[in-house]
C-alpha positions as MATLAB code, in Angstrom:
seq = 'MNTEGFLKRLQGADATTKRRVLIAGSAVAMVVVLYVWLVYFNNLLADAGGARTAGAGEETGASFWATMRRGSAVLYDNVADAFGRIGELLKGSREYIVKPMK';
ca = [
     104.385   85.068  126.837;
     101.607   87.601  127.010;
     101.763   91.122  125.654;
     101.279   92.841  129.004;
     104.224   91.052  130.549;
     106.434   91.880  127.569;
     105.479   95.561  127.693;
     106.089   95.779  131.462;
     109.516   94.173  131.054;
     110.263   96.561  128.189;
     109.256   99.574  130.279;
     111.630   98.493  133.005;
     114.527   97.817  130.607;
     117.396  100.178  129.989;
     117.540  102.566  127.004;
     119.806  100.303  124.957;
     117.376   97.390  125.157;
     114.463   99.658  124.268;
     116.378  100.968  121.274;
     117.196   97.433  120.095;
     113.559   96.363  120.396;
     112.515   99.501  118.487;
     114.992   98.820  115.680;
     114.036   95.137  115.480;
     110.310   95.973  115.427;
     110.841   98.614  112.757;
     112.853   96.168  110.654;
     110.140   93.519  110.913;
     107.435   96.048  109.996;
     109.524   97.262  107.071;
     109.988   93.717  105.759;
     106.254   93.029  106.049;
     105.347   96.244  104.207;
     107.973   95.568  101.522;
     106.666   92.025  101.038;
     103.057   93.207  100.696;
     104.141   95.941   98.284;
     106.122   93.499   96.142;
     103.212   91.054   95.981;
     100.874   93.885   94.967;
     103.353   95.192   92.391;
     103.864   91.706   90.968;
     100.109   91.224   90.583;
      99.796   94.682   89.026;
     102.463   93.869   86.459;
     100.911   90.495   85.728;
      97.536   92.169   85.070;
      99.114   94.835   82.860;
     101.140   92.220   80.991;
      98.012   90.207   80.249;
      96.239   93.296   78.956;
      99.246   94.237   76.845;
      99.507   90.850   75.183;
      95.795   90.859   74.391;
      96.099   94.084   72.380;
      99.641   93.551   71.104;
      98.507   92.713   67.580;
      97.166   96.226   67.065;
     100.337   98.189   67.685;
     103.162   96.039   66.431;
     106.028   98.037   64.968;
     105.123  101.328   66.687;
     108.310  103.331   67.033;
     109.306  105.549   69.909;
     108.689  108.713   67.916;
     105.259  107.559   66.731;
     104.292  106.899   70.327;
     105.633  110.305   71.382;
     103.667  112.008   68.568;
     100.438  110.310   69.633;
     101.092  111.168   73.289;
     101.829  114.806   72.517;
      98.661  115.018   70.383;
      96.598  113.723   73.311;
      98.331  116.149   75.659;
      97.713  119.052   73.257;
      94.025  118.149   72.974;
      93.649  118.009   76.760;
      95.402  121.358   77.290;
      93.394  123.021   74.504;
      90.190  121.660   76.019;
      91.174  122.986   79.466;
      91.910  126.457   78.042;
      88.581  126.362   76.220;
      86.743  125.628   79.454;
      88.607  128.419   81.231;
      87.684  130.782   78.394;
      84.024  129.818   78.739;
      84.177  130.553   82.459;
      85.705  133.974   81.841;
      83.145  134.837   79.159;
      80.237  133.716   81.326;
      78.003  135.934   83.384;
      79.557  137.873   86.213;
      76.628  137.504   88.568;
      77.240  135.840   91.892;
      74.596  134.884   94.397;
      75.713  135.468   97.959;
      73.437  134.055  100.626;
      73.777  135.477  104.121;
      74.725  133.036  106.855;
      72.017  132.234  109.379;
];
């Protein structure tokens, strides 16, 4: 069966048949996308798991609160750095060069 013949038959079909073909095609596309996503996610987890086991000896026994403290320290450093950069921008020169459009 060629594609042109299928499309011509579909154009001549009633609305119910068109709707069924649309739903079936959408379901097939959804299954394909879900399968590709799951394969990608599985590979992503496998890569992350391999990296985690390689460095697992360094952080054995780290508690939830120790991890939260380290994370909040990193977050605080990043926010303080961002405010510092904003402060430098505000303290900088207030001269702007405006070039006329040609």
